[in-house]
C-alpha positions as CSV (number, residue, x, y, z in Angstrom):
1,M,0.0,0.0,0.0
2,C,1.3,3.5,-0.9
3,L,0.5,6.5,1.2
4,S,0.9,10.1,0.3
5,I,0.6,12.8,2.9
6,P,-0.5,16.5,2.5
7,A,2.2,19.0,3.2
8,K,2.3,22.8,2.8
9,V,5.1,24.4,0.6
10,I,6.9,27.0,2.7
11,S,9.8,27.7,0.3
12,I,11.1,26.8,-3.2
13,E,14.6,26.7,-4.5
14,G,14.9,25.4,-8.1
15,D,13.2,22.0,-8.3
16,K,13.2,21.4,-4.6
17,A,10.7,22.7,-2.0
18,K,10.8,22.8,1.8
19,V,7.4,21.6,3.1
20,R,5.8,21.6,6.5
21,L,4.4,18.2,7.6
22,G,2.9,18.5,11.0
23,G,5.7,20.2,13.0
24,A,8.5,19.0,10.8
25,E,10.0,20.7,7.8
26,I,11.4,18.4,5.1
27,N,12.6,18.6,1.5
28,A,10.4,17.6,-1.4
29,A,11.4,17.1,-5.0
30,L,9.2,19.0,-7.5
31,H,10.3,17.2,-10.6
32,L,6.8,15.7,-11.2
33,L,4.8,18.9,-10.9
34,E,4.6,22.2,-12.6
35,D,3.5,25.6,-11.3
36,V,4.0,24.8,-7.5
37,K,4.1,28.0,-5.4
38,V,4.8,28.8,-1.8
39,G,1.6,28.3,0.1
40,D,0.4,25.5,-2.1
41,Y,-0.5,22.1,-0.6
42,I,1.0,19.0,-2.2
43,L,0.7,15.3,-1.7
44,L,4.1,14.0,-0.6
45,H,5.2,10.4,-1.3
46,S,8.8,9.1,-0.8
47,G,10.2,12.6,-0.9
48,F,8.4,13.6,-4.1
49,A,5.5,16.0,-4.6
50,I,3.1,14.0,-6.7
51,Q,0.0,16.2,-6.8
52,K,-1.2,19.6,-5.9
53,I,-4.4,19.7,-3.7
54,D,-6.5,22.4,-2.4
55,E,-6.3,23.5,1.3
56,K,-9.7,22.2,2.2
57,E,-8.8,18.7,1.0
58,A,-5.4,18.9,2.7
59,M,-7.0,19.9,6.1
60,E,-9.6,17.1,5.8
61,T,-7.0,14.5,5.2
62,I,-4.7,15.7,8.0
63,K,-7.7,15.7,10.4
64,L,-8.5,12.1,9.4
65,L,-4.8,11.0,9.8
66,N,-4.7,12.6,13.2
67,E,-7.9,10.7,14.2
68,I,-6.5,7.4,13.0
69,S,-3.3,8.1,14.9
70,K,-5.2,8.8,18.2
71,N,-7.1,5.6,17.9
72,D,-4.0,3.5,17.2
73,P,-3.4,1.4,20.3
74,G,0.4,1.2,19.5
75,H,0.7,5.0,19.3
């Protein structure tokens, strides 16, 4: 199973972006997308931005992932 996670683009330098994922900032490759801007939300998979999504969809997904995490007995 593959999982991509919503992340917010906070800076861009060339074909790489710094994205915020929860409280962490990580690097994402932008090779697969065009027209990504600071403030956009992307789906991040294995270090690659694979799709742009709107903020509402990103927030709904993050909320769902947080709920799943809270209900995980191993968490």
